[in-house]
C-alpha positions in Angstrom: 63.7 269.2 220.0 63.7 266.8 217.1 66.5 264.7 215.8 68.7 265.8 212.9 67.0 265.4 209.6 69.5 263.1 207.9 70.3 259.8 209.8 74.0 259.5 209.7 73.8 255.8 208.9 72.1 256.6 205.6 75.0 258.7 204.3 77.5 257.5 201.8 80.6 257.6 204.0 82.8 256.2 201.2 81.9 259.2 199.0 82.2 261.6 202.0 85.7 260.3 202.7 86.7 260.6 199.1 85.5 264.3 198.9 87.4 265.1 202.2 90.5 263.6 200.6 90.2 265.6 197.4 88.7 268.9 198.6 89.1 269.1 202.3 85.4 269.4 202.9 82.2 267.4 202.2 78.6 268.7 202.1 75.8 267.0 204.1 72.5 268.4 202.8 69.5 268.6 205.2 71.7 267.5 208.1 69.5 269.4 210.6 65.7 269.3 210.6 64.0 272.7 210.0 62.4 272.9 213.5 65.7 271.8 215.1 67.5 274.5 213.2 65.0 277.1 214.3 65.2 276.0 217.9 69.0 276.1 217.9 69.0 279.6 216.2 66.7 280.9 219.0 69.4 280.0 221.5 71.8 282.6 220.1 71.7 285.4 222.7 68.6 284.0 224.4 70.2 281.8 227.0 72.3 283.0 229.8 74.0 279.6 229.9 75.8 280.4 226.6 79.1 282.3 226.9 79.2 285.2 224.5 82.4 286.3 222.8 82.3 289.4 220.6 84.4 288.8 217.4 85.9 292.2 217.5 87.2 291.6 221.0 89.4 288.7 219.6 90.3 290.6 216.4 88.4 288.1 214.3 85.7 290.1 212.6 82.3 291.5 213.7 79.5 289.6 215.3 79.1 287.2 218.2 80.0 283.6 219.2 77.9 281.8 221.8 79.8 278.9 223.3 77.7 275.9 224.5 80.4 274.9 227.1 80.6 271.3 228.3 76.8 270.7 227.9 75.4 270.7 224.4 71.6 270.9 224.0 69.9 267.6 223.0 70.3 265.8 220.7 73.7 267.4 219.7 75.8 265.2 222.1 74.6 262.0 220.4 74.9 263.6 216.9 78.5 264.8 217.7 79.5 261.4 219.0 78.0 259.7 216.0 79.9 262.0 213.6 83.1 261.4 215.5 82.7 257.7 215.3 82.6 257.7 211.5 85.2 260.5 211.0 87.8 258.9 213.3 88.5 256.4 210.4 89.3 259.3 208.1 91.4 261.1 210.8 93.5 257.9 211.5 94.0 257.4 207.8 95.2 261.0 207.4 97.6 260.6 210.3 99.0 257.4 208.8 99.5 259.1 205.5 101.3 262.0 207.1 103.4 259.6 209.3 101.8 260.9 212.5 102.0 258.3 215.2 98.9 259.2 217.2 95.7 257.2 216.5 92.3 258.5 217.5 90.2 256.3 219.7 87.0 254.8 218.3 84.7 256.8 220.6 84.6 260.5 221.4 84.5 260.1 225.2 87.9 258.4 225.2 89.4 261.1 222.9 88.1 263.8 225.2 89.7 262.0 228.1 93.0 262.3 226.2 92.2 266.0 225.8 91.7 266.4 229.6 94.9 264.6 230.4 96.7 267.1 228.1 95.1 270.1 229.8 92.6 270.7 227.0 89.3 271.4 228.8 87.9 274.5 227.0 84.9 273.4 224.9 84.8 275.0 221.5 81.4 274.1 219.9 79.3 277.2 219.5 76.7 279.2 217.7 77.7 282.3 215.6 75.4 285.2 214.9 76.2 287.7 212.2 74.1 290.7 211.3 74.4 293.3 208.5 78.1 294.1 207.9 79.3 291.4 210.3 81.7 288.7 209.2 83.9 286.0 210.6 87.6 286.2 209.6 89.8 283.4 208.3 90.9 281.1 211.2 91.3 277.6 212.3 90.8 275.8 215.7 94.1 274.0 216.0 95.2 274.5 219.6 96.4 271.8 221.8 98.4 268.5 221.7 95.3 266.5 220.5 93.6 268.3 217.7 90.9 266.4 215.7 91.5 267.2 212.0 87.8 267.5 211.1 84.9 269.6 212.3 81.2 270.2 211.4 79.8 273.6 210.3 76.1 274.0 209.9 73.7 276.8 208.8 70.6 277.5 210.9 69.1 280.4 208.9 67.6 280.6 205.5 69.8 282.3 202.8 67.8 284.8 200.7 65.1 285.0 203.3 66.7 285.6 206.7 69.9 287.1 205.3 72.0 287.8 202.2 75.7 287.4 201.8 77.4 285.3 204.6 78.9 282.5 202.5 81.1 279.8 204.1 84.6 280.4 202.6 87.5 278.0 202.8 91.1 278.7 201.8 93.7 276.1 201.3 97.4 276.9 201.2 99.7 274.5 199.4 103.5 274.8 199.6 104.9 277.1 196.9 101.4 277.8 195.5 98.8 280.5 195.7 96.0 279.9 198.2 93.0 278.1 196.8 89.7 279.8 197.8 86.5 277.7 197.9 82.9 278.9 198.6 80.7 276.2 200.1 77.0 276.8 199.3 74.8 276.0 202.3 71.0 276.1 202.7 69.3 276.1 206.1 69.9 272.8 207.8 72.9 271.9 205.6 76.2 271.0 207.2 79.7 270.8 205.9 82.4 268.6 207.3 85.7 270.5 206.9 89.3 270.1 207.7 90.1 271.7 211.0 93.6 272.8 210.0 95.9 270.5 208.1 95.2 267.6 205.8 97.2 265.4 203.5 97.3 266.2 199.8 98.9 264.0 197.1 101.3 265.8 194.9 103.7 264.7 192.2 106.3 263.6 194.7 104.0 262.0 197.3 101.8 263.3 200.1 102.4 266.6 201.9 100.4 268.7 204.4 98.2 271.5 203.2 96.8 274.2 205.6 93.1 275.0 205.6 91.3 278.0 207.2 87.6 279.0 207.1 85.6 282.1 207.3 82.1 283.6 206.8 81.9 286.4 204.3 80.2 289.7 205.1 76.5 289.6 205.7 74.8 292.2 203.5 71.3 292.2 205.1 69.4 290.4 207.8 70.7 288.0 210.4 72.7 284.8 209.8 73.0 282.1 212.6 75.3 279.1 212.2 76.8 276.4 214.3 80.2 274.8 214.6 80.8 271.4 216.3 84.4 270.7 217.3 85.6 267.3 218.4 88.5 268.5 220.5 88.8 271.0 223.4 91.3 273.8 223.6 93.8 274.4 226.4 92.1 276.2 229.3 94.4 279.2 229.0 93.3 279.8 225.4 90.0 281.7 225.9 91.3 283.9 223.0 92.3 280.9 221.0 90.9 282.5 217.8 93.4 285.3 217.9 96.3 282.9 217.9 94.8 280.5 215.3 94.4 283.1 212.5 98.0 282.8 211.4 98.5 279.1 212.2 
């Protein structure tokens, strides 16, 4: 399996941080190489090592999630750690802005050790497979004492060729305002860095927290396969964490 298409060192992280601050998401075009995307997509439902969860069983739509568990296929472990290393700076700045005392360690392994000490051992990174009329409802992965405020969502199928519909949708709820919907256009291999749950937003009276959730709209035709990389684990008892996170 090849490396991701876009070396993270070549990205404009200043611009990415600015977009995360203003919009709650940032697009990384061609983040995953085409052959890597195809190889990952074939793993959806093809490997007994992946734990399958039907979305209707957790009241979160229609389709399937396939959890990687503790062992991500290569080269995703290095890619995930490299993303974390750069995003930890944004996460710490957000915590400082919101007067949250916790500071994220510089390296992912140390942060995951904090997770384990807090009883968070349920890995959350997964593939999702949606076929005609399937969808993933609005949710957020915000369980546990130590929640990393950013995650990576990637598309492994080709829009218009492998499927139609199936857009990545974000909604942001600001206090005393209507929810703000956003549709993030993804091509095969593109990734979006999105806020996991809450992020700071600067209003007229200073900074306050806004709440973000994400979804995938109904697939009209074909099969859509995507991937989500989470940087924190969920509490072990929260196998149905999606059900609780919908109304977070």
